[in-house]
TORPA-4810 file (N, C-alpha, C, O; in nm, 3 decimals):
<nodes>
NODE_1_-0.591_-4.616_-0.183_-0.711_-4.535_-0.181_-0.833_-4.606_-0.238_-0.944_-4.554_-0.235_M
NODE_2_-0.811_-4.726_-0.291_-0.924_-4.800_-0.349_-1.028_-4.834_-0.243_-1.147_-4.811_-0.264_T
NODE_3_-0.985_-4.887_-0.130_-1.081_-4.929_-0.027_-1.165_-4.812_0.027_-1.287_-4.826_0.036_A
NODE_4_-1.105_-4.697_0.062_-1.190_-4.588_0.109_-1.279_-4.532_-0.002_-1.390_-4.486_0.026_P
NODE_5_-1.233_-4.535_-0.127_-1.317_-4.486_-0.237_-1.438_-4.576_-0.255_-1.551_-4.528_-0.270_A
NODE_6_-1.416_-4.706_-0.255_-1.527_-4.800_-0.270_-1.621_-4.791_-0.149_-1.742_-4.800_-0.164_V
NODE_7_-1.565_-4.774_-0.031_-1.647_-4.758_0.089_-1.733_-4.633_0.079_-1.851_-4.635_0.113_T
NODE_8_-1.673_-4.524_0.034_-1.748_-4.398_0.018_-1.864_-4.417_-0.079_-1.975_-4.369_-0.054_A
NODE_9_-1.837_-4.486_-0.191_-1.944_-4.512_-0.288_-2.052_-4.602_-0.229_-2.171_-4.580_-0.252_W
NODE_10_-2.012_-4.704_-0.153_-2.109_-4.795_-0.093_-2.202_-4.722_0.003_-2.322_-4.747_0.005_A
NODE_11_-2.146_-4.631_0.082_-2.228_-4.552_0.175_-2.317_-4.455_0.096_-2.436_-4.443_0.123_V
NODE_12_-2.258_-4.388_0.000_-2.333_-4.291_-0.082_-2.452_-4.357_-0.153_-2.560_-4.299_-0.162_H
NODE_13_-2.431_-4.479_-0.204_-2.537_-4.549_-0.279_-2.632_-4.627_-0.188_-2.725_-4.692_-0.236_L
NODE_14_-2.608_-4.622_-0.057_-2.697_-4.689_0.037_-2.672_-4.838_0.053_-2.753_-4.907_0.114_G
NODE_15_-2.562_-4.888_0.001_-2.528_-5.030_0.014_-2.466_-5.060_0.150_-2.472_-5.173_0.199_R
NODE_16_-2.408_-4.958_0.211_-2.351_-4.970_0.345_-2.411_-4.856_0.426_-2.385_-4.739_0.399_L
NODE_17_-2.489_-4.890_0.524_-2.561_-4.787_0.603_-2.483_-4.756_0.730_-2.457_-4.843_0.813_R
NODE_18_-2.447_-4.629_0.743_-2.372_-4.583_0.859_-2.443_-4.462_0.917_-2.478_-4.369_0.844_I
NODE_19_-2.463_-4.464_1.048_-2.518_-4.349_1.117_-2.407_-4.284_1.197_-2.306_-4.348_1.227_D
NODE_20_-2.424_-4.159_1.230_-2.327_-4.090_1.314_-2.218_-4.023_1.234_-2.231_-4.003_1.113_G
NODE_21_-2.109_-3.989_1.302_-2.005_-3.908_1.240_-1.935_-3.975_1.121_-1.889_-3.906_1.030_P
NODE_22_-1.927_-4.107_1.120_-1.860_-4.175_1.009_-1.940_-4.168_0.879_-1.887_-4.197_0.772_L
NODE_23_-2.067_-4.131_0.888_-2.150_-4.125_0.768_-2.102_-4.018_0.670_-2.144_-4.018_0.554_S
NODE_24_-2.014_-3.928_0.714_-1.961_-3.825_0.625_-1.892_-3.885_0.503_-1.884_-3.821_0.398_F
NODE_25_-1.843_-4.007_0.516_-1.770_-4.068_0.405_-1.859_-4.087_0.282_-1.809_-4.096_0.170_I
NODE_26_-1.989_-4.092_0.302_-2.081_-4.108_0.191_-2.129_-3.978_0.130_-2.209_-3.978_0.036_G
NODE_27_-2.081_-3.866_0.182_-2.121_-3.737_0.126_-2.060_-3.717_-0.013_-1.957_-3.777_-0.045_S
NODE_28_-2.122_-3.635_-0.093_-2.072_-3.610_-0.229_-1.928_-3.558_-0.229_-1.848_-3.606_-0.309_I
NODE_29_-1.892_-3.463_-0.142_-1.752_-3.420_-0.143_-1.654_-3.532_-0.107_-1.548_-3.543_-0.168_P
NODE_30_-1.690_-3.616_-0.010_-1.602_-3.728_0.028_-1.589_-3.828_-0.085_-1.479_-3.875_-0.115_S
NODE_31_-1.701_-3.862_-0.147_-1.698_-3.956_-0.259_-1.609_-3.901_-0.370_-1.527_-3.974_-0.427_V
NODE_32_-1.625_-3.774_-0.401_-1.545_-3.713_-0.507_-1.397_-3.713_-0.472_-1.313_-3.750_-0.554_A
NODE_33_-1.364_-3.673_-0.351_-1.223_-3.666_-0.309_-1.159_-3.805_-0.308_-1.050_-3.822_-0.362_I
NODE_34_-1.226_-3.903_-0.248_-1.169_-4.038_-0.243_-1.158_-4.101_-0.381_-1.063_-4.174_-0.408_F
NODE_35_-1.254_-4.073_-0.468_-1.248_-4.126_-0.605_-1.130_-4.067_-0.681_-1.056_-4.139_-0.747_T
NODE_36_-1.112_-3.936_-0.672_-1.000_-3.871_-0.739_-0.867_-3.923_-0.683_-0.775_-3.951_-0.759_V
NODE_37_-0.858_-3.934_-0.551_-0.734_-3.985_-0.490_-0.705_-4.129_-0.534_-0.589_-4.164_-0.557_L
NODE_38_-0.809_-4.211_-0.545_-0.789_-4.350_-0.587_-0.738_-4.356_-0.731_-0.646_-4.431_-0.762_A
NODE_39_-0.798_-4.277_-0.819_-0.753_-4.274_-0.958_-0.610_-4.222_-0.967_-0.528_-4.278_-1.040_V
NODE_40_-0.580_-4.116_-0.893_-0.443_-4.063_-0.892_-0.344_-4.167_-0.842_-0.235_-4.182_-0.898_L
NODE_41_-0.381_-4.240_-0.738_-0.291_-4.342_-0.686_-0.266_-4.451_-0.790_-0.153_-4.498_-0.804_E
NODE_42_-0.370_-4.490_-0.862_-0.353_-4.593_-0.964_-0.255_-4.547_-1.073_-0.178_-4.628_-1.125_L
NODE_43_-0.258_-4.420_-1.106_-0.168_-4.366_-1.209_-0.028_-4.345_-1.153_0.070_-4.390_-1.212_V
NODE_44_-0.018_-4.277_-1.040_0.112_-4.241_-0.983_0.192_-4.366_-0.944_0.315_-4.366_-0.954_V
NODE_45_0.124_-4.470_-0.902_0.191_-4.594_-0.862_0.272_-4.655_-0.977_0.366_-4.730_-0.953_D
NODE_46_0.235_-4.622_-1.100_0.304_-4.681_-1.215_0.425_-4.600_-1.261_0.502_-4.646_-1.345_K
NODE_47_0.442_-4.482_-1.207_0.553_-4.396_-1.248_0.684_-4.447_-1.189_0.687_-4.493_-1.074_L
NODE_48_0.793_-4.439_-1.265_0.920_-4.495_-1.219_0.980_-4.426_-1.095_1.056_-4.489_-1.022_P
NODE_49_0.949_-4.301_-1.072_1.008_-4.230_-0.959_0.917_-4.225_-0.836_0.943_-4.150_-0.742_N
NODE_50_0.811_-4.305_-0.836_0.720_-4.309_-0.722_0.789_-4.378_-0.605_0.848_-4.484_-0.623_T
NODE_51_0.782_-4.318_-0.486_0.846_-4.380_-0.369_0.784_-4.517_-0.339_0.670_-4.545_-0.375_P
NODE_52_0.860_-4.598_-0.272_0.816_-4.730_-0.230_0.693_-4.717_-0.141_0.683_-4.623_-0.062_N
NODE_53_0.600_-4.812_-0.152_0.478_-4.807_-0.070_0.506_-4.822_0.079_0.423_-4.785_0.161_R
NODE_54_0.623_-4.875_0.113_0.658_-4.892_0.254_0.729_-4.769_0.311_0.762_-4.766_0.429_T
NODE_55_0.751_-4.668_0.228_0.810_-4.542_0.276_0.711_-4.476_0.372_0.591_-4.497_0.360_A
NODE_56_0.760_-4.396_0.468_0.673_-4.342_0.572_0.546_-4.272_0.521_0.438_-4.297_0.574_P
NODE_57_0.557_-4.187_0.421_0.439_-4.112_0.374_0.330_-4.207_0.324_0.214_-4.193_0.361_R
NODE_58_0.367_-4.303_0.239_0.270_-4.398_0.187_0.215_-4.490_0.294_0.096_-4.522_0.295_G
NODE_59_0.302_-4.533_0.384_0.260_-4.621_0.492_0.162_-4.550_0.585_0.061_-4.608_0.626_L
NODE_60_0.190_-4.427_0.619_0.100_-4.350_0.707_-0.036_-4.330_0.640_-0.139_-4.343_0.705_I
NODE_61_-0.035_-4.299_0.512_-0.162_-4.283_0.439_-0.241_-4.413_0.440_-0.363_-4.411_0.458_A
NODE_62_-0.173_-4.525_0.422_-0.242_-4.654_0.424_-0.297_-4.685_0.563_-0.406_-4.740_0.576_R
NODE_63_-0.222_-4.651_0.666_-0.269_-4.674_0.803_-0.394_-4.591_0.831_-0.492_-4.643_0.885_I
NODE_64_-0.392_-4.465_0.795_-0.507_-4.376_0.821_-0.629_-4.422_0.742_-0.739_-4.434_0.797_V
NODE_65_-0.611_-4.446_0.612_-0.727_-4.485_0.531_-0.774_-4.626_0.563_-0.893_-4.655_0.553_T
NODE_66_-0.682_-4.714_0.602_-0.722_-4.848_0.644_-0.804_-4.843_0.772_-0.904_-4.914_0.784_G
NODE_67_-0.763_-4.759_0.866_-0.839_-4.743_0.989_-0.977_-4.684_0.964_-1.076_-4.730_1.021_G
NODE_68_-0.983_-4.582_0.879_-1.111_-4.520_0.845_-1.203_-4.621_0.777_-1.320_-4.633_0.813_L
NODE_69_-1.150_-4.692_0.680_-1.231_-4.790_0.607_-1.280_-4.900_0.701_-1.397_-4.938_0.697_T
NODE_70_-1.191_-4.952_0.784_-1.231_-5.056_0.878_-1.338_-5.009_0.975_-1.433_-5.083_1.004_G
NODE_71_-1.324_-4.887_1.024_-1.425_-4.831_1.116_-1.560_-4.817_1.046_-1.664_-4.847_1.105_A
NODE_72_-1.559_-4.772_0.922_-1.684_-4.755_0.847_-1.752_-4.888_0.819_-1.873_-4.902_0.835_C
NODE_73_-1.673_-4.987_0.778_-1.731_-5.118_0.749_-1.787_-5.180_0.877_-1.895_-5.239_0.875_V
NODE_74_-1.716_-5.166_0.987_-1.766_-5.218_1.115_-1.895_-5.147_1.155_-1.991_-5.212_1.197_A
NODE_75_-1.897_-5.015_1.143_-2.017_-4.940_1.179_-2.136_-4.981_1.092_-2.248_-4.991_1.140_A
NODE_76_-2.110_-5.006_0.965_-2.215_-5.049_0.874_-2.267_-5.189_0.905_-2.378_-5.224_0.866_G
NODE_77_-2.188_-5.267_0.975_-2.228_-5.402_1.015_-2.274_-5.406_1.160_-2.285_-5.513_1.220_A
NODE_78_-2.302_-5.288_1.218_-2.348_-5.275_1.357_-2.247_-5.334_1.456_-2.285_-5.391_1.558_A
NODE_79_-2.119_-5.319_1.424_-2.011_-5.362_1.513_-1.941_-5.237_1.566_-1.973_-5.125_1.526_Q
NODE_80_-1.848_-5.256_1.654_-1.775_-5.143_1.713_-1.679_-5.083_1.611_-1.589_-5.152_1.563_R
NODE_81_-1.696_-4.956_1.579_-1.605_-4.891_1.485_-1.459_-4.893_1.529_-1.369_-4.902_1.445_P
NODE_82_-1.435_-4.885_1.659_-1.296_-4.886_1.707_-1.228_-5.019_1.673_-1.113_-5.021_1.630_L
NODE_83_-1.300_-5.129_1.693_-1.244_-5.260_1.661_-1.220_-5.269_1.510_-1.115_-5.317_1.466_V
NODE_84_-1.317_-5.224_1.431_-1.300_-5.223_1.286_-1.183_-5.136_1.242_-1.110_-5.171_1.150_G
NODE_85_-1.167_-5.023_1.309_-1.055_-4.934_1.278_-0.922_-4.999_1.307_-0.828_-4.988_1.227_G
NODE_86_-0.911_-5.065_1.420_-0.786_-5.134_1.456_-0.757_-5.246_1.355_-0.644_-5.261_1.309_V
NODE_87_-0.859_-5.322_1.320_-0.841_-5.429_1.221_-0.804_-5.371_1.084_-0.725_-5.430_1.010_L
NODE_88_-0.862_-5.257_1.052_-0.827_-5.189_0.926_-0.683_-5.145_0.923_-0.616_-5.157_0.820_G
NODE_89_-0.633_-5.095_1.035_-0.492_-5.055_1.045_-0.401_-5.178_1.031_-0.303_-5.174_0.957_V
NODE_90_-0.435_-5.284_1.100_-0.355_-5.408_1.089_-0.355_-5.458_0.944_-0.251_-5.495_0.890_V
NODE_91_-0.472_-5.458_0.883_-0.482_-5.501_0.744_-0.400_-5.413_0.650_-0.339_-5.462_0.555_G
NODE_92_-0.400_-5.283_0.676_-0.324_-5.190_0.592_-0.174_-5.217_0.603_-0.103_-5.216_0.502_A
NODE_93_-0.126_-5.240_0.723_0.018_-5.266_0.743_0.057_-5.400_0.681_0.158_-5.410_0.611_V
NODE_94_-0.023_-5.504_0.708_0.005_-5.636_0.650_-0.002_-5.629_0.498_0.084_-5.684_0.428_V
NODE_95_-0.104_-5.562_0.447_-0.119_-5.548_0.302_-0.007_-5.470_0.239_0.038_-5.501_0.128_G
NODE_96_0.040_-5.367_0.308_0.148_-5.284_0.256_0.276_-5.366_0.239_0.333_-5.371_0.130_C
NODE_97_0.319_-5.428_0.346_0.445_-5.503_0.341_0.429_-5.636_0.267_0.517_-5.676_0.190_F
NODE_98_0.318_-5.705_0.290_0.293_-5.831_0.220_0.275_-5.809_0.071_0.328_-5.886_-0.010_G
NODE_99_0.201_-5.705_0.035_0.180_-5.674_-0.106_0.310_-5.637_-0.175_0.333_-5.675_-0.290_G
NODE_100_0.394_-5.563_-0.105_0.523_-5.525_-0.161_0.608_-5.648_-0.190_0.666_-5.662_-0.298_Y
NODE_101_0.615_-5.738_-0.091_0.696_-5.860_-0.108_0.636_-5.950_-0.217_0.710_-6.006_-0.298_Q
NODE_102_0.505_-5.964_-0.217_0.440_-6.049_-0.318_0.465_-5.995_-0.458_0.494_-6.070_-0.551_A
NODE_103_0.454_-5.864_-0.473_0.475_-5.804_-0.605_0.619_-5.824_-0.652_0.643_-5.857_-0.768_R
NODE_104_0.714_-5.803_-0.561_0.856_-5.823_-0.595_0.881_-5.967_-0.639_0.948_-5.992_-0.739_K
NODE_105_0.826_-6.062_-0.564_0.847_-6.203_-0.595_0.780_-6.244_-0.726_0.837_-6.321_-0.804_Q
NODE_106_0.660_-6.192_-0.750_0.591_-6.225_-0.875_0.667_-6.173_-0.996_0.677_-6.241_-1.098_L
NODE_107_0.721_-6.053_-0.986_0.800_-5.998_-1.095_0.920_-6.089_-1.123_0.953_-6.118_-1.238_V
NODE_108_0.983_-6.132_-1.017_1.102_-6.218_-1.029_1.066_-6.356_-1.086_1.130_-6.403_-1.180_K
NODE_109_0.964_-6.420_-1.029_0.926_-6.555_-1.070_0.870_-6.556_-1.213_0.901_-6.646_-1.291_V
NODE_110_0.788_-6.458_-1.245_0.726_-6.454_-1.377_0.818_-6.394_-1.484_0.789_-6.399_-1.604_L
NODE_111_0.929_-6.337_-1.437_1.024_-6.273_-1.529_0.954_-6.172_-1.620_0.967_-6.175_-1.742_R
NODE_112_0.880_-6.087_-1.556_0.804_-5.986_-1.628_0.835_-5.849_-1.571_0.904_-5.837_-1.470_T
NODE_113_0.784_-5.748_-1.634_0.804_-5.611_-1.585_0.710_-5.585_-1.468_0.602_-5.643_-1.459_R
NODE_114_0.752_-5.498_-1.380_0.673_-5.461_-1.263_0.536_-5.407_-1.301_0.438_-5.433_-1.232_D
NODE_115_0.529_-5.333_-1.409_0.401_-5.272_-1.452_0.294_-5.379_-1.476_0.177_-5.356_-1.447_I
NODE_116_0.335_-5.494_-1.529_0.238_-5.601_-1.556_0.177_-5.654_-1.426_0.056_-5.674_-1.416_N
NODE_117_0.261_-5.677_-1.328_0.213_-5.725_-1.198_0.133_-5.614_-1.128_0.033_-5.642_-1.063_V
NODE_118_0.177_-5.490_-1.142_0.107_-5.377_-1.080_-0.035_-5.363_-1.134_-0.128_-5.336_-1.058_A
NODE_119_-0.053_-5.382_-1.262_-0.187_-5.371_-1.321_-0.279_-5.482_-1.271_-0.396_-5.457_-1.242_L
NODE_120_-0.227_-5.603_-1.261_-0.307_-5.714_-1.207_-0.339_-5.687_-1.060_-0.451_-5.712_-1.015_V
NODE_121_-0.241_-5.637_-0.987_-0.262_-5.603_-0.845_-0.375_-5.501_-0.831_-0.459_-5.514_-0.742_E
NODE_122_-0.378_-5.401_-0.917_-0.484_-5.300_-0.913_-0.621_-5.363_-0.940_-0.718_-5.332_-0.871_D
NODE_123_-0.628_-5.448_-1.039_-0.755_-5.514_-1.071_-0.805_-5.599_-0.955_-0.924_-5.599_-0.925_L
NODE_124_-0.715_-5.670_-0.889_-0.752_-5.751_-0.773_-0.802_-5.662_-0.659_-0.902_-5.695_-0.594_V
NODE_125_-0.733_-5.551_-0.634_-0.773_-5.459_-0.526_-0.911_-5.399_-0.553_-0.994_-5.392_-0.463_A
NODE_126_-0.935_-5.357_-0.676_-1.064_-5.297_-0.711_-1.174_-5.401_-0.703_-1.277_-5.379_-0.640_I
NODE_127_-1.153_-5.515_-0.768_-1.255_-5.620_-0.769_-1.283_-5.672_-0.628_-1.399_-5.695_-0.592_A
NODE_128_-1.179_-5.691_-0.550_-1.197_-5.739_-0.413_-1.275_-5.640_-0.327_-1.363_-5.680_-0.250_G
NODE_129_-1.242_-5.514_-0.339_-1.313_-5.412_-0.260_-1.459_-5.404_-0.300_-1.547_-5.398_-0.214_S
NODE_130_-1.485_-5.404_-0.429_-1.624_-5.397_-0.476_-1.701_-5.521_-0.432_-1.814_-5.511_-0.386_V
NODE_131_-1.639_-5.637_-0.445_-1.706_-5.762_-0.407_-1.742_-5.762_-0.259_-1.854_-5.798_-0.223_W
NODE_132_-1.649_-5.721_-0.173_-1.673_-5.721_-0.028_-1.785_-5.624_0.009_-1.873_-5.657_0.087_V
NODE_133_-1.780_-5.503_-0.046_-1.874_-5.401_-0.002_-2.009_-5.404_-0.076_-2.106_-5.343_-0.028_L
NODE_134_-2.018_-5.471_-0.188_-2.144_-5.469_-0.262_-2.211_-5.606_-0.270_-2.309_-5.623_-0.343_F
NODE_135_-2.161_-5.702_-0.196_-2.226_-5.834_-0.201_-2.341_-5.841_-0.106_-2.407_-5.945_-0.096_R
</nodes>
């Protein structure tokens, strides 16, 4: 939920200009909802009984939000939202499975607890999203 939350803030603050139906993401209710969902995801992801990110529910959420985020970023760059949406979906799937494997391997190689790698992963996701949308 980090990417759609940062996208919502970028549109709301005028850093990403979108016209048409996708502009709803910058509305105050959308910004509030995506921000709350992003914070909840950051917390829930650290709980021991949280389902795997590759489980259907999490994967579907990533596909939907990746598509929405990609469409919004494309629209803000005067590109085709459909192409951006498709690329967002591809990125979400690759990120989901690639991130899962990378996190597992880092825990193993670094001989550390998953929570340590998860916190660094969150910082990278937040910083990367902010850097891309606010540069």
